[in-house]
C-alpha positions in Angstrom: -0.2 0.2 0.1 2.8 2.2 0.9 4.3 1.6 -2.5 1.5 2.1 -4.3 1.0 6.0 -2.1 4.8 6.9 -3.4 4.0 6.1 -7.3 0.9 8.3 -7.5 2.8 11.2 -5.3 5.5 10.9 -8.2 2.5 11.0 -10.9 1.0 14.2 -9.2 4.3 15.9 -8.9 5.4 15.7 -12.7 2.0 16.7 -13.5 2.4 19.9 -11.7 5.7 20.8 -13.6 4.9 24.2 -15.6 4.8 23.2 -19.6 7.5 25.8 -20.0 9.9 24.4 -18.2 10.6 21.8 -20.8 11.6 23.1 -23.8 13.1 21.0 -26.8 16.6 21.2 -28.2 16.0 22.8 -31.2 12.8 25.4 -32.4 10.6 23.2 -35.3 9.7 25.2 -38.3 6.1 26.1 -38.7 4.0 24.3 -41.4 3.6 27.9 -43.4 5.8 30.7 -43.0 5.1 34.3 -44.5 8.0 35.4 -47.0 10.1 38.6 -45.8 8.8 41.2 -47.3 11.3 42.3 -50.5 12.4 45.7 -52.2 10.4 47.2 -55.0 13.2 47.1 -57.4 13.8 50.7 -59.4 12.4 51.2 -62.6 14.1 50.6 -65.9 15.1 53.9 -67.2 13.8 53.1 -70.4 10.2 52.9 -69.2 7.8 55.4 -68.2 4.2 55.2 -66.5 2.0 57.0 -69.1 -1.8 57.6 -69.5 -3.4 56.0 -72.8 -3.7 58.3 -75.4 -7.1 60.0 -76.5 -8.7 61.1 -79.4 -10.6 64.6 -78.2 -12.8 66.3 -80.4 -11.6 70.1 -82.0 -14.5 72.2 -82.9 -12.2 74.6 -84.3 -9.2 74.4 -86.7 -5.9 75.1 -83.5 -2.7 77.3 -85.0 0.3 76.2 -84.0 3.3 78.5 -84.1 6.8 78.6 -83.4 9.7 80.8 -82.3 12.8 78.5 -82.9 16.1 78.9 -82.2 18.1 82.2 -84.3 15.1 82.9 -85.7 13.3 86.2 -85.1 11.3 87.3 -82.4 7.7 86.8 -83.8 6.2 83.5 -84.3 5.7 82.4 -87.6 2.6 79.8 -88.6 3.4 77.1 -89.0 -0.2 75.6 -89.6 -2.8 73.6 -87.9 -4.8 70.3 -86.6 -8.3 69.6 -86.6 -9.1 65.8 -85.2 -6.5 65.0 -85.9 -5.7 66.2 -89.3 -2.7 68.4 -90.3 -3.6 71.9 -92.0 -0.9 73.4 -93.7 0.3 77.3 -92.6 -1.7 78.7 -96.1 -4.7 77.3 -95.2 -4.8 78.5 -91.8 -4.2 82.0 -92.6 -7.8 82.7 -92.6 -8.3 80.8 -89.2 -6.3 83.2 -87.0 -8.4 86.1 -84.8 -6.6 89.4 -83.7 -7.5 88.2 -80.3 -6.9 84.3 -80.5 -5.4 82.9 -77.2 -2.5 80.3 -77.5 -1.0 77.9 -74.9 2.6 78.8 -74.5 5.5 76.1 -73.7 9.3 75.8 -73.5 11.3 72.7 -74.1 10.1 71.5 -70.9 7.0 73.5 -69.4 4.0 75.1 -69.9 4.5 79.0 -69.6 1.4 80.8 -69.5 -1.8 81.4 -71.8 -1.1 84.7 -74.1 -3.3 86.6 -76.7 -2.4 87.2 -80.1 -2.2 91.5 -81.6 -2.9 89.9 -85.1 -1.4 88.2 -88.3 1.5 89.7 -90.1 2.7 88.3 -93.8 6.1 88.9 -94.8 6.8 88.8 -98.4 10.3 88.1 -98.5 10.2 84.9 -96.8 6.2 85.1 -98.1 5.1 83.7 -94.3 2.8 84.7 -91.8 3.8 85.5 -88.2 1.7 86.5 -85.5 2.6 89.4 -83.0 2.3 89.8 -79.4 3.0 92.4 -76.9 6.1 91.9 -75.6 6.9 88.7 -73.9 9.7 87.8 -71.8 10.9 84.4 -73.2 14.1 84.4 -75.2 14.5 80.8 -75.3 12.4 78.3 -78.3 8.8 78.4 -78.2 6.0 76.8 -79.5 2.1 78.1 -79.4 -1.1 76.0 -79.8 -4.3 77.8 -79.8 -6.3 74.8 -79.1 -7.4 73.8 -75.1 -6.4 70.1 -75.1 -2.8 69.2 -72.7 0.3 69.1 -75.1 2.9 67.9 -72.9 1.3 65.3 -71.4 5.2 63.6 -70.9 7.7 66.0 -70.7 11.1 65.2 -72.3 14.2 63.9 -69.7 17.3 65.6 -70.8 20.4 63.2 -70.8 24.0 64.2 -70.9 25.5 65.0 -74.2 28.2 62.4 -72.7 26.9 59.6 -72.5 29.0 56.8 -74.2 25.8 54.5 -75.9 24.8 58.2 -78.0 27.9 58.9 -78.8 28.7 55.3 -79.9 25.2 55.8 -82.0 26.3 58.7 -83.6 29.6 57.4 -84.5 28.0 54.3 -85.6 25.0 56.4 -88.0 28.3 58.8 -89.5 30.1 56.0 -90.4 27.6 54.7 -92.5 27.4 58.2 -94.4 31.1 57.7 -95.2 33.9 55.0 -94.0 36.2 58.5 -92.6 36.8 59.1 -89.0 33.9 60.6 -87.5 33.9 63.4 -85.5 31.1 63.3 -83.2 29.7 66.5 -81.8 26.3 66.3 -79.5 24.8 69.0 -78.4 21.0 67.9 -76.8 19.5 64.2 -76.2 15.7 63.9 -74.9 13.9 60.7 -73.6 10.4 60.9 -73.7 7.5 58.0 -74.3 5.8 59.3 -77.8 3.1 57.2 -78.1 2.1 56.5 -74.9 3.3 52.9 -74.7 5.8 53.0 -71.7 8.7 52.6 -73.5 11.0 55.6 -74.1 12.3 57.1 -77.5 15.6 59.0 -77.2 16.1 61.9 -79.8 19.6 63.4 -80.6 20.7 66.6 -81.9 24.5 66.3 -83.4 25.9 69.3 -85.7 29.1 69.5 -86.8 30.6 72.4 -89.2 34.3 72.9 -89.1 33.6 77.0 -90.3 31.4 78.7 -88.6 30.4 81.6 -90.8 27.9 79.7 -92.5 28.7 80.0 -95.6 30.3 76.7 -96.8 30.9 73.0 -95.7 34.1 70.1 -95.1 34.2 67.1 -95.4 32.7 64.7 -92.1 30.4 68.3 -91.9 26.6 67.3 -91.1 23.6 68.5 -88.7 20.9 65.3 -87.9 18.3 64.5 -85.9 18.4 60.9 -85.2 15.8 58.5 -83.4 16.8 55.8 -80.9 13.4 53.5 -81.1 13.1 49.8 -79.7 11.8 47.5 -82.8 10.8 43.9 -81.8 13.9 43.1 -79.5 16.2 45.7 -81.1 17.2 49.6 -80.7 17.3 51.4 -84.6 18.3 54.4 -85.0 16.1 56.0 -87.4 17.4 59.6 -89.0 14.0 62.2 -88.8 16.5 64.9 -90.5 19.7 65.3 -91.8 22.4 66.4 -94.2 25.8 64.7 -94.3 28.3 66.7 -96.3 31.8 64.5 -97.3 33.6 66.8 -99.7 34.1 70.8 -99.5 31.7 73.4 -101.1 31.9 76.8 -101.1 28.8 78.7 -100.5 26.8 76.2 -99.9 24.8 77.8 -97.3 24.2 74.1 -95.1 21.5 73.8 -92.7 21.5 73.4 -89.0 18.8 71.0 -87.7 17.7 71.7 -83.8 15.6 69.7 -81.7 13.1 72.6 -80.4 10.2 70.6 -79.0 8.3 67.6 -78.4 4.5 67.6 -77.9 0.9 67.0 -78.9 0.1 69.2 -81.7 -2.9 67.5 -83.0 -4.9 66.4 -79.5 -4.3 62.5 -80.3 -2.7 61.9 -77.3 0.7 61.3 -79.5 4.2 63.6 -79.5 5.5 64.8 -82.5 9.0 66.1 -82.6 9.1 70.2 -83.8 12.9 71.0 -85.1 14.1 74.4 -86.3 15.8 75.3 -89.2 18.6 78.0 -89.8 20.8 78.5 -92.5 22.7 82.2 -93.9 19.8 84.9 -93.2 16.8 82.0 -93.4 15.0 79.8 -90.5 12.2 77.4 -90.3 10.3 74.9 -88.6 9.4 71.3 -89.4 6.8 69.0 -87.3 7.4 65.3 -87.6 5.1 62.6 -86.6 6.0 59.3 -85.3 4.5 56.1 -86.0 6.9 53.0 -84.6 10.2 53.5 -87.1 8.4 55.8 -89.3 9.2 59.7 -89.0 6.8 61.8 -91.7 7.2 65.1 -92.3 3.8 66.7 -91.5 4.2 70.6 -91.3 7.3 72.6 -93.2 7.8 76.1 -93.6 11.1 78.1 -94.4 11.8 81.5 -94.3 15.1 82.0 -96.5 16.1 85.7 -97.8 
């Protein structure tokens, strides 16, 4: 009897021990574990998040005017657009009123709404210019007499020392003539033209051995190139440009300047505005981009 009492006492003592006093030698893994949070990677610099392109109805033709590098203080009438269609400068003359209002943009931002004072014909150039009260903008600018968002996506300026684009220009120059290229880039802009979240890159490169603007030497050039993704490849496409393989006196070469990229016809896609200058002459070209195709849709030139 005493033996059985001792056994019962031992059982009671064991059952009174606290559960956490007996610990396993190793902690078992849980059946399911929440994965540790991961850091979101930085977005690829060639990708931008862009709004989808939308078509805007334009009841009246919208004028496009521009003041470009090396040009006069006044704004030349480049042309216009209506419901996605382009209108030549000559056909827009009758649509300009004295008090037309314009959205005014420089390369990277909206400046203000300005009111025109009238349309002036320049017989020497055979072009029309829109006049304004004095405005404090000395740089290139583009005006639109419409009310849509002309700059839904803003160009990003890239260093002209970027090695990949120096090589791209060098490769284009070698295609023109198999000689040692002289690479001189003065502007690089990156922007999503068609709203597909993939950027295009525009390169403005110019080299003239003689700065007078009269003559050209071998390997002189001025060009605006576009780098764009086609399938799994990147292609370099010329929007506009000239290359000179031999010396020519009194050639009066054209210089092409990348001036502005924006939606000039309210279709949600961006057009490229190129200023043109030469000895006693300036002009404006507008290019519409469709994949790897660059189409000249508007062009005016004043050459004295």
